[in-house]
C-alpha positions as CSV (number, residue, x, y, z in Angstrom):
1,M,-26.5,-14.1,19.0
2,E,-25.7,-15.4,15.6
3,S,-24.9,-12.1,14.2
4,E,-22.2,-11.3,17.1
5,I,-19.0,-10.3,15.1
6,A,-16.1,-12.1,16.5
7,S,-13.3,-10.2,14.9
8,E,-13.2,-7.9,11.9
9,F,-10.2,-7.7,9.5
10,P,-11.1,-4.8,6.8
11,P,-10.9,-4.6,4.0
12,F,-10.8,-8.6,3.9
13,C,-13.1,-10.6,6.3
14,R,-15.5,-10.5,9.1
15,I,-15.9,-13.4,11.3
16,Y,-18.6,-14.1,13.7
17,K,-19.2,-15.9,16.9
18,D,-20.9,-18.6,15.2
19,G,-18.1,-19.1,13.1
20,R,-19.4,-17.7,10.0
21,V,-17.1,-15.7,7.9
22,Q,-18.2,-13.0,5.8
23,R,-15.7,-11.8,2.7
24,L,-16.1,-8.2,2.6
25,M,-14.7,-8.1,-1.2
26,G,-13.3,-10.2,-3.9
27,T,-16.7,-12.9,-3.9
28,E,-18.0,-12.1,-7.3
29,T,-17.6,-14.6,-10.0
30,I,-18.1,-14.9,-13.7
31,P,-18.8,-18.2,-15.3
32,A,-16.2,-19.9,-18.1
33,S,-17.1,-19.3,-21.5
34,L,-16.5,-21.3,-24.9
35,D,-18.0,-18.1,-26.6
36,P,-14.7,-17.1,-28.3
37,T,-15.7,-13.2,-28.8
38,H,-12.6,-12.3,-27.0
39,D,-10.5,-14.4,-29.1
40,V,-9.9,-16.7,-25.9
41,V,-12.1,-19.6,-24.8
42,S,-12.2,-20.7,-21.0
43,K,-13.3,-23.9,-19.2
44,D,-13.3,-25.0,-15.6
45,V,-11.9,-28.3,-14.8
46,I,-11.7,-29.9,-11.0
47,Y,-8.1,-30.8,-10.2
48,S,-8.6,-31.7,-6.6
49,P,-11.8,-33.9,-6.1
50,D,-10.9,-34.0,-2.1
51,H,-10.9,-30.5,-1.7
52,N,-13.3,-30.0,-4.6
53,L,-11.2,-27.4,-6.2
54,S,-10.7,-26.5,-9.5
55,V,-8.4,-24.7,-12.1
56,R,-9.4,-22.4,-15.1
57,L,-8.2,-22.9,-18.3
58,F,-7.7,-20.1,-21.1
59,L,-7.1,-21.2,-24.4
60,P,-7.0,-18.4,-27.4
61,H,-9.6,-19.4,-29.9
62,K,-7.3,-19.8,-33.0
63,S,-5.5,-22.7,-31.4
64,T,-8.2,-25.1,-31.8
65,K,-7.2,-24.8,-35.5
66,L,-3.6,-25.2,-34.6
67,T,-1.7,-27.8,-36.8
68,A,-1.2,-31.2,-35.1
69,G,2.2,-30.8,-32.9
70,E,2.3,-26.8,-32.5
71,K,2.3,-26.1,-28.9
72,L,1.8,-23.0,-27.1
73,P,3.5,-21.8,-23.8
74,L,1.8,-22.4,-20.8
75,L,1.2,-20.0,-18.1
76,I,0.3,-21.2,-14.6
77,Y,-1.3,-18.8,-12.6
78,I,-1.4,-18.0,-8.8
79,H,-4.6,-15.5,-8.1
80,G,-3.7,-12.8,-5.1
81,G,-6.2,-11.8,-2.5
82,A,-4.1,-11.6,1.1
83,W,-4.6,-15.6,0.8
84,I,-8.2,-15.0,2.2
85,I,-10.2,-13.3,-0.9
86,E,-10.8,-13.9,-4.9
87,S,-10.2,-16.8,-7.0
88,P,-9.7,-17.8,-10.6
89,F,-13.2,-17.0,-11.3
90,S,-13.3,-13.1,-10.3
91,P,-13.9,-10.9,-12.8
92,I,-10.6,-9.2,-12.3
93,Y,-8.4,-12.4,-12.8
94,H,-10.6,-13.7,-15.3
95,N,-10.3,-10.7,-17.1
96,Y,-6.9,-10.3,-17.0
97,L,-5.5,-13.9,-17.9
98,T,-8.1,-13.5,-20.8
99,E,-6.0,-10.5,-22.0
100,V,-2.9,-11.9,-21.2
101,V,-3.7,-15.2,-23.1
102,K,-5.2,-13.3,-26.2
103,S,-1.7,-11.5,-26.7
104,A,0.8,-13.8,-25.7
105,N,-1.2,-16.5,-27.5
106,C,-0.5,-19.0,-24.7
107,L,-2.5,-21.6,-22.8
108,A,-3.2,-20.0,-19.1
109,V,-4.4,-22.4,-16.1
110,S,-5.6,-20.5,-13.5
111,V,-5.2,-22.1,-10.1
112,Q,-8.1,-22.2,-7.4
113,Y,-6.5,-22.8,-4.1
114,R,-8.2,-23.3,-0.2
115,R,-7.9,-20.1,1.8
116,A,-7.8,-18.6,5.2
117,P,-9.7,-18.0,7.8
118,E,-11.5,-21.6,6.8
119,D,-8.3,-22.8,5.4
120,P,-5.4,-21.3,6.9
121,V,-1.5,-21.6,5.6
122,P,0.2,-23.5,4.5
123,A,-3.4,-24.9,2.9
124,S,-2.8,-22.9,-0.1
125,Y,0.6,-24.0,-0.6
126,E,-0.4,-27.6,-0.6
127,D,-2.9,-26.8,-3.2
128,A,-0.6,-24.7,-5.6
129,W,1.7,-27.5,-5.4
130,S,-1.0,-29.9,-5.7
131,A,-2.0,-28.4,-9.1
132,I,1.4,-27.7,-10.3
133,Q,1.8,-31.9,-10.3
134,W,-1.7,-32.5,-11.9
135,I,-0.7,-29.7,-14.5
136,F,2.6,-31.4,-15.3
137,S,0.9,-35.0,-15.2
138,H,-0.1,-33.9,-18.7
139,S,3.6,-33.8,-20.1
140,N,3.8,-37.1,-21.8
141,G,0.3,-35.9,-23.6
142,S,-2.2,-38.7,-21.3
143,G,-3.3,-36.5,-18.5
144,P,-7.3,-35.9,-17.9
145,V,-7.4,-32.7,-19.9
146,D,-7.1,-32.3,-23.4
147,W,-6.5,-29.1,-24.1
148,I,-3.5,-29.5,-21.8
149,N,-2.3,-32.1,-23.5
150,K,-2.9,-30.9,-27.2
151,H,-1.4,-27.3,-26.7
152,A,1.0,-27.1,-23.8
153,D,4.3,-26.9,-24.5
154,F,6.3,-28.3,-21.4
155,D,9.6,-26.7,-22.6
156,K,8.0,-23.1,-21.8
157,V,6.2,-23.1,-18.3
158,F,5.9,-20.0,-17.0
159,L,4.7,-19.4,-13.0
160,A,3.2,-16.4,-12.0
161,G,1.1,-14.6,-9.6
162,D,0.7,-11.6,-7.7
163,S,1.0,-10.3,-3.8
164,A,-0.2,-13.5,-2.3
165,G,0.1,-15.7,-5.6
166,G,3.5,-13.7,-6.3
167,N,4.5,-15.1,-2.8
168,I,3.6,-18.6,-3.4
169,S,4.7,-18.7,-7.0
170,H,8.4,-18.0,-5.2
171,H,8.0,-21.0,-2.7
172,M,6.5,-23.3,-5.9
173,A,9.7,-22.7,-7.7
174,M,11.8,-23.1,-4.9
175,K,10.1,-26.6,-4.4
176,A,10.4,-27.1,-7.7
177,G,14.1,-26.4,-7.6
178,E,14.4,-29.2,-4.7
179,E,12.1,-32.3,-6.0
180,K,14.4,-32.9,-9.0
181,K,13.3,-36.5,-9.3
182,L,9.8,-34.8,-10.5
183,D,11.2,-32.9,-13.2
184,L,9.0,-30.2,-13.1
185,K,10.6,-27.9,-15.4
186,I,9.8,-24.3,-15.1
187,K,11.3,-21.3,-17.4
188,G,10.4,-18.5,-15.6
189,I,8.6,-17.1,-13.0
190,G,6.6,-13.9,-12.4
191,V,6.8,-12.6,-9.4
192,V,4.5,-9.6,-9.2
193,H,4.0,-7.2,-6.2
194,P,4.8,-9.5,-4.0
195,A,3.6,-10.3,-0.2
196,F,6.9,-10.5,1.2
197,W,7.5,-9.5,4.7
198,G,8.7,-9.7,8.2
199,T,9.0,-8.2,11.8
200,D,11.8,-5.8,11.0
201,P,11.7,-3.6,7.7
202,V,14.1,-4.8,5.2
203,D,15.8,-1.1,4.9
204,E,15.6,2.6,5.9
205,Y,12.8,3.0,3.1
206,D,10.7,0.2,4.1
207,V,7.5,1.0,6.0
208,Q,8.2,2.4,9.0
209,D,4.9,3.1,10.5
210,K,4.5,0.9,13.1
211,E,0.6,0.8,13.2
212,T,0.7,-0.5,9.3
213,R,3.5,-2.9,10.0
214,I,1.3,-4.3,13.2
215,G,-2.0,-4.4,10.7
216,I,0.0,-6.2,8.0
217,A,1.0,-8.8,11.0
218,D,-2.3,-8.6,12.4
219,V,-3.6,-10.5,9.3
220,W,-1.2,-12.8,9.0
221,E,-0.8,-14.0,13.0
222,K,-4.7,-13.8,13.3
223,I,-6.2,-15.0,9.9
224,V,-3.9,-16.3,7.0
225,S,-1.5,-18.4,9.4
226,P,-2.3,-18.7,12.8
227,N,-0.1,-21.7,13.3
228,S,2.9,-19.4,12.6
229,V,5.7,-20.4,15.3
230,N,7.5,-16.9,14.8
231,G,4.7,-15.0,13.4
232,T,5.5,-12.6,10.4
233,D,9.1,-13.9,10.7
234,D,7.7,-17.4,9.3
235,P,10.1,-18.1,6.4
236,L,6.4,-18.3,3.9
237,F,6.3,-14.5,4.8
238,N,9.6,-13.1,5.4
239,V,11.2,-14.6,2.3
240,N,14.3,-12.1,2.3
241,G,14.8,-13.0,5.8
242,S,18.7,-13.8,6.9
243,G,18.6,-17.8,7.0
244,S,16.8,-18.0,3.6
245,D,18.6,-19.3,0.3
246,F,17.7,-18.6,-3.2
247,S,20.6,-20.8,-5.0
248,G,18.4,-23.8,-5.7
249,L,14.7,-21.6,-7.2
250,G,13.9,-24.0,-10.0
251,C,13.5,-21.9,-12.9
252,E,15.9,-19.5,-15.7
253,K,14.7,-16.1,-15.6
254,V,12.5,-14.0,-12.8
255,L,10.7,-11.1,-13.4
256,V,10.6,-9.0,-10.2
257,A,7.5,-6.1,-10.5
258,V,6.8,-3.6,-8.0
259,A,5.0,-0.4,-7.7
260,G,6.5,2.3,-5.6
261,K,3.3,3.5,-3.7
262,D,2.8,-0.6,-2.7
263,V,3.6,-1.6,1.1
264,F,5.9,-4.5,-0.2
265,V,7.9,-2.2,-2.7
266,R,11.1,-2.6,-0.7
267,Q,10.7,-5.9,0.3
268,G,10.2,-6.9,-3.9
269,L,13.2,-5.2,-4.8
270,A,15.2,-6.5,-1.6
271,Y,14.0,-10.3,-3.3
272,A,15.5,-9.0,-6.7
273,A,18.6,-7.9,-5.1
274,K,19.3,-11.2,-3.0
275,L,18.1,-13.4,-5.9
276,E,21.0,-11.1,-7.9
277,K,23.5,-12.0,-5.4
278,S,23.0,-15.5,-4.7
279,E,24.3,-18.3,-6.5
280,W,21.4,-19.1,-8.4
281,E,22.3,-18.9,-11.9
282,G,19.2,-17.2,-13.6
283,T,18.8,-13.6,-14.6
284,V,16.6,-11.4,-13.2
285,E,14.7,-8.5,-14.6
286,V,12.8,-6.1,-12.6
287,V,10.1,-3.5,-13.1
288,E,9.3,-0.7,-11.5
289,E,6.1,1.6,-11.8
290,E,6.8,4.7,-9.5
291,G,3.5,6.3,-8.9
292,E,1.4,3.3,-8.5
293,G,0.0,1.3,-5.9
294,H,-0.8,-2.6,-5.1
295,V,-1.8,-4.1,-8.2
296,F,-2.8,-1.1,-9.9
297,H,-2.6,-3.2,-13.1
298,L,-5.4,-4.8,-11.9
299,E,-7.8,-2.6,-10.7
300,K,-6.8,0.1,-13.8
301,P,-6.3,-2.6,-16.6
302,N,-6.7,0.2,-19.4
303,S,-4.6,2.4,-17.9
304,D,-1.4,3.5,-19.9
305,K,1.1,1.8,-17.2
306,A,-1.3,-1.3,-16.8
307,L,-1.3,-1.6,-20.6
308,R,2.6,-1.1,-20.4
309,F,3.0,-3.9,-17.8
310,L,1.0,-6.1,-19.7
311,K,3.5,-5.9,-22.5
312,K,6.3,-6.4,-20.4
313,F,4.6,-10.0,-18.7
314,V,3.6,-10.8,-22.3
315,E,7.3,-10.6,-23.4
316,F,8.6,-12.3,-20.4
317,I,6.3,-15.2,-21.5
318,I,7.2,-15.3,-25.4
319,G,10.6,-14.0,-25.4
């Protein structure tokens, strides 16, 4: 009985009748390390004792020799994985942020959040928001983590994520814009291959295939956010929906990255176009990689196109 499968959502997870969840990918982890072999040191710190959630911090090793008062740009990173799989401790994210930190000479904080199906949406958004507030609690130099107190330049805070993390990054910047009294100053957001969707295609070039659309809707409605009243038209998922207003986005610039073979490509382009047309006063830059698929830069990090995107992402942080 205990091994009977209740439902399956490949490639993400399998749910058993006894309530167990088996993730089918994205479960491998790699430890943090103070060994500066790759010129970057890392460590894990708990930011939410209530939910036992950590951030993984990445610091260029040479910054341990910085003169007092010399600060680094701060990148807050929110990983992808359909709100279901992966973590800051996954090799794919650990290795990627190591490269970003080495190339941009920045401090990065990679955020762990509760995932579906055990903790459906909005848990991931609540956790990302509490992590951002916890990070900003260091802005006066008296937070719990020395690396952030000493090295983070809070005038150069960037928030970025891919896929589900790109979606969450947008919503966190919207919230930062709304919560003015908190004064969370975010310079820019990197919205990479964002998981934005809706019941209907966003334009004639968007995915028209019914099976694909139903498949994505099933993952959102049955696993990720079963409490969404309006399914895939939930404003958390349908970011480009008619009612959305980006004028209050709480940052100065946005980098939108899309990939031509990604199911989310048209949604990502529609997002950039909607930002351009909105009353938001920042600048939008779009990077499109024609012949590539979803998160190709993480899956093939040494390919020419991935290295080109890394360069663009680094320029966004240090430019």
